[in-house]
C-alpha positions as CSV (number, residue, x, y, z in Angstrom):
1,R,-31.9,75.3,-74.7
2,G,-31.7,75.5,-78.2
3,L,-30.8,78.8,-78.3
4,G,-28.2,78.5,-75.3
5,D,-26.2,76.6,-78.4
6,V,-26.1,80.0,-80.6
7,Y,-26.0,82.8,-78.1
8,K,-24.2,83.1,-74.8
9,R,-26.8,83.5,-71.8
10,Q,-25.5,86.7,-71.0
11,E,-25.2,88.5,-74.4
12,L,-29.2,87.0,-74.7
13,R,-29.7,88.9,-71.2
14,G,-28.3,92.0,-72.8
15,M,-30.7,92.1,-75.7
16,I,-33.5,91.5,-73.7
17,R,-32.8,94.0,-71.6
18,L,-31.9,96.4,-74.5
19,H,-35.1,95.7,-76.2
20,A,-37.5,95.8,-72.9
21,G,-38.1,99.3,-72.9
22,N,-38.8,101.5,-70.1
23,E,-42.6,100.8,-69.8
24,I,-43.7,98.9,-66.7
25,K,-44.9,95.9,-68.9
26,A,-41.7,96.1,-71.0
27,K,-39.9,95.4,-67.9
28,E,-41.7,92.8,-66.6
29,R,-41.3,91.0,-70.0
30,G,-38.0,91.1,-69.8
31,K,-37.6,89.7,-66.5
32,M,-39.7,86.7,-67.6
33,M,-37.4,86.4,-70.6
34,S,-34.7,86.4,-68.4
35,S,-35.8,84.1,-65.8
36,M,-36.6,81.9,-68.4
37,L,-33.1,81.4,-69.5
38,D,-31.9,80.1,-66.0
39,M,-34.1,77.1,-66.3
40,D,-31.7,74.8,-67.5
41,A,-29.0,76.6,-65.0
42,V,-30.5,76.4,-62.0
43,T,-31.3,73.8,-59.6
44,I,-34.6,73.3,-57.8
45,E,-32.6,73.7,-54.4
46,A,-32.7,77.5,-55.3
47,V,-36.5,77.9,-55.4
48,M,-37.9,75.3,-53.1
49,T,-39.2,76.1,-49.8
50,H,-36.8,75.2,-47.4
51,R,-37.1,72.4,-44.4
52,G,-37.2,75.2,-42.0
53,A,-40.1,76.4,-43.7
54,V,-41.8,73.3,-44.0
55,T,-45.0,72.4,-41.7
56,M,-44.7,68.5,-41.5
57,I,-46.9,65.9,-39.5
58,D,-46.0,63.2,-37.2
59,S,-48.0,60.0,-38.7
60,K,-48.6,59.1,-35.0
61,S,-50.2,62.6,-33.8
62,P,-53.7,62.6,-32.4
63,P,-56.6,63.6,-34.5
64,E,-56.9,67.0,-33.2
65,L,-53.3,67.9,-33.3
66,I,-53.8,66.9,-37.2
67,F,-56.6,69.4,-37.3
68,K,-54.9,72.0,-35.7
69,V,-51.6,71.7,-37.8
70,V,-53.4,71.4,-41.0
71,G,-55.8,74.6,-40.3
72,E,-53.1,76.6,-39.4
73,S,-50.4,76.0,-42.1
74,P,-50.6,78.1,-44.8
75,F,-49.6,74.9,-47.2
76,T,-52.4,72.6,-48.5
77,R,-49.9,69.8,-48.8
78,L,-48.2,68.7,-45.5
79,P,-45.4,66.0,-45.7
80,I,-46.4,62.9,-42.9
81,Y,-43.3,61.6,-41.4
82,S,-42.7,58.3,-39.2
83,G,-40.1,58.4,-36.6
84,S,-37.6,61.4,-38.0
85,P,-38.5,64.0,-40.3
86,D,-36.4,62.9,-42.8
87,N,-38.3,59.6,-42.9
88,I,-41.5,61.1,-45.4
89,I,-44.1,58.4,-45.6
90,G,-46.8,60.3,-47.5
91,I,-48.2,63.4,-48.3
92,L,-51.5,64.7,-47.0
93,H,-53.7,67.2,-48.9
94,A,-55.9,69.4,-46.5
95,K,-58.8,68.8,-49.4
96,E,-58.8,65.5,-48.5
97,L,-58.9,65.5,-44.9
98,F,-62.0,67.6,-44.8
99,R,-63.4,65.4,-47.8
100,S,-63.0,62.6,-44.7
101,L,-64.6,64.8,-42.3
102,R,-67.4,65.8,-44.3
103,R,-68.3,62.1,-45.5
104,R,-68.1,61.1,-41.5
105,N,-70.8,64.1,-41.0
106,F,-67.9,65.8,-38.9
107,K,-68.2,62.4,-36.3
108,N,-66.0,59.8,-35.2
109,L,-63.2,62.3,-35.5
110,D,-60.7,59.4,-33.6
111,T,-60.9,57.2,-36.2
112,I,-59.2,59.3,-39.0
113,N,-56.6,57.0,-40.7
114,L,-53.6,59.0,-42.1
115,S,-52.4,56.1,-44.3
116,E,-56.1,56.1,-46.3
117,L,-55.7,59.4,-46.9
118,M,-52.2,60.5,-48.0
119,I,-50.5,59.8,-51.2
120,Q,-47.1,58.4,-51.8
121,P,-44.6,60.8,-51.7
122,Y,-42.3,61.9,-54.7
123,F,-38.8,62.5,-54.2
124,A,-36.4,65.1,-56.4
125,P,-32.5,65.3,-55.8
126,E,-31.6,69.0,-54.9
127,T,-29.4,69.3,-57.9
128,T,-32.1,68.5,-60.2
129,L,-32.2,71.9,-62.6
130,L,-35.5,73.7,-63.0
131,F,-36.3,72.6,-66.8
132,D,-36.2,69.3,-65.9
133,Q,-38.2,69.1,-62.9
134,L,-41.1,71.0,-64.9
135,E,-40.6,68.4,-67.6
136,I,-40.8,65.6,-64.9
137,F,-44.0,67.2,-63.1
138,R,-45.4,67.2,-66.6
139,A,-44.9,63.6,-67.4
140,R,-45.8,62.3,-64.1
141,R,-48.8,64.9,-64.3
142,E,-47.5,65.6,-60.5
143,H,-46.8,69.4,-59.1
144,F,-45.2,68.6,-56.0
145,A,-42.4,67.0,-54.8
146,V,-40.1,66.2,-51.9
147,V,-36.5,67.7,-52.1
148,V,-33.9,65.5,-50.5
149,D,-29.9,65.8,-50.9
150,E,-27.3,63.1,-51.8
151,Y,-28.0,61.2,-48.4
152,G,-31.7,60.9,-48.8
153,E,-31.9,63.6,-46.3
154,L,-35.0,66.0,-46.3
155,M,-33.8,69.3,-47.8
156,G,-37.4,71.1,-48.8
157,L,-40.1,70.9,-50.8
158,I,-40.6,71.9,-54.5
159,S,-44.0,73.0,-56.3
160,M,-45.3,73.2,-59.9
161,E,-46.4,76.9,-58.6
162,D,-42.6,77.5,-57.2
163,I,-41.1,76.7,-61.1
164,I,-44.0,79.1,-62.6
165,E,-43.3,82.0,-60.2
166,E,-39.6,81.8,-60.8
167,I,-40.5,82.7,-64.6
168,V,-43.7,85.2,-63.7
169,G,-43.0,86.1,-60.5
170,N,-44.9,85.5,-56.9
171,I,-48.3,84.3,-57.6
172,F,-50.2,85.4,-54.1
173,D,-52.9,87.3,-53.1
174,E,-53.1,89.1,-49.7
175,K,-53.4,86.1,-47.6
176,D,-50.2,84.6,-48.8
177,F,-47.9,87.4,-47.7
178,S,-46.6,85.7,-44.9
179,T,-45.9,82.6,-46.7
180,I,-43.4,84.6,-49.1
181,G,-42.0,85.9,-46.1
182,I,-41.0,89.4,-47.0
183,R,-42.9,92.5,-45.4
184,K,-42.2,96.2,-46.3
185,T,-41.9,98.4,-43.1
186,S,-41.0,101.7,-44.5
187,A,-40.0,103.1,-47.9
188,S,-36.8,101.7,-47.9
189,S,-36.9,98.8,-45.2
190,Y,-38.3,95.0,-45.2
191,K,-38.7,92.2,-42.6
192,I,-37.4,89.1,-44.1
193,R,-37.5,85.5,-43.0
194,G,-34.4,84.2,-43.0
195,D,-35.4,81.2,-44.8
196,V,-36.5,83.0,-47.5
197,N,-35.1,82.2,-51.1
198,I,-32.3,85.2,-52.4
199,R,-34.0,84.8,-55.7
200,D,-37.3,85.8,-54.5
201,I,-35.7,89.0,-52.3
202,N,-34.1,90.1,-55.6
203,R,-37.0,89.8,-57.5
204,E,-39.7,91.3,-55.3
205,L,-37.1,94.0,-54.4
206,D,-35.5,94.4,-57.9
207,I,-32.4,94.1,-56.4
208,E,-29.1,91.7,-57.3
209,I,-28.1,89.8,-53.7
210,P,-25.5,86.9,-55.0
211,D,-27.4,83.8,-54.8
212,N,-24.1,81.3,-56.1
213,V,-23.1,80.4,-52.5
214,S,-26.3,80.1,-50.5
215,S,-29.9,80.5,-51.6
216,T,-31.2,81.6,-48.3
217,I,-31.0,84.9,-46.9
218,A,-29.7,83.5,-43.6
219,G,-27.1,81.4,-45.4
220,Y,-26.1,84.5,-47.2
221,I,-25.3,86.5,-44.0
222,I,-23.6,83.4,-42.3
223,D,-21.3,83.2,-45.2
224,K,-20.3,86.5,-45.5
225,T,-19.7,87.0,-41.7
226,E,-18.3,83.6,-41.4
227,S,-20.0,83.1,-37.9
228,F,-23.8,82.8,-36.5
229,P,-25.0,86.5,-35.8
230,N,-26.7,87.1,-33.0
231,V,-29.7,89.0,-32.8
232,G,-29.2,92.6,-32.8
233,Q,-26.2,92.8,-35.1
234,V,-25.9,95.0,-37.9
235,F,-24.0,94.2,-40.8
236,S,-23.5,96.2,-44.6
237,F,-22.7,94.4,-47.4
238,D,-22.8,95.8,-51.3
239,G,-24.7,99.0,-49.8
240,I,-27.5,96.8,-48.3
241,M,-27.9,97.1,-44.7
242,Y,-29.1,94.2,-42.5
243,E,-30.0,93.9,-39.0
244,L,-31.0,90.6,-37.2
245,S,-34.2,90.4,-35.1
246,L,-36.5,87.7,-33.9
247,I,-39.6,88.4,-36.1
248,H,-43.0,86.6,-37.2
249,I,-44.4,87.6,-40.6
């Protein structure tokens, strides 16, 4: 933030690009430094996991369904809701669930009590800046928050890892690729889930899709077409072709 008082952000970006060099490592360092400049200008809404991609558990779900959802989810922390998905009452960590199962020697599974396993949710406004959220996580010694809008409705989830990835790029192994929602299908084409953040797409594919209006690729296409496109439709914006399809990544 102190640097922003001395130099304009765009001038700094130009300096970073100028001195980054052409080597791969130098370019990566340049991207990281440029991303750090965005920390006090980008909100958590731009990098969070959106509501549509969040796996949640109904507090009244039977134990067998809870085990199934936790076992199949790519996430280790799952929101627990009561009545409505907007009424988040806790966060269940898969580790705590399986610890409880071990203590029971995997017996009496129908007596699992979610209220004893889940932790209190921490809520963060969608307008919170990345830099501020990072500071809040550090101060509270937490690394996971439920993102809500001004009316308290669930918008998505944000984690410490999401913020770190904004600086260093996606942190994943071969099992996480489906979570990111981007899969290469040929030398110049990709299958991308509609709820994937534009910032993640730009970083992974080294392109520059505008993210000033919408934070997800689905929202971007809806905004550009001013409609809700149908499966099979094809569009071209700024030299990039988009074809809508039903996919599972």
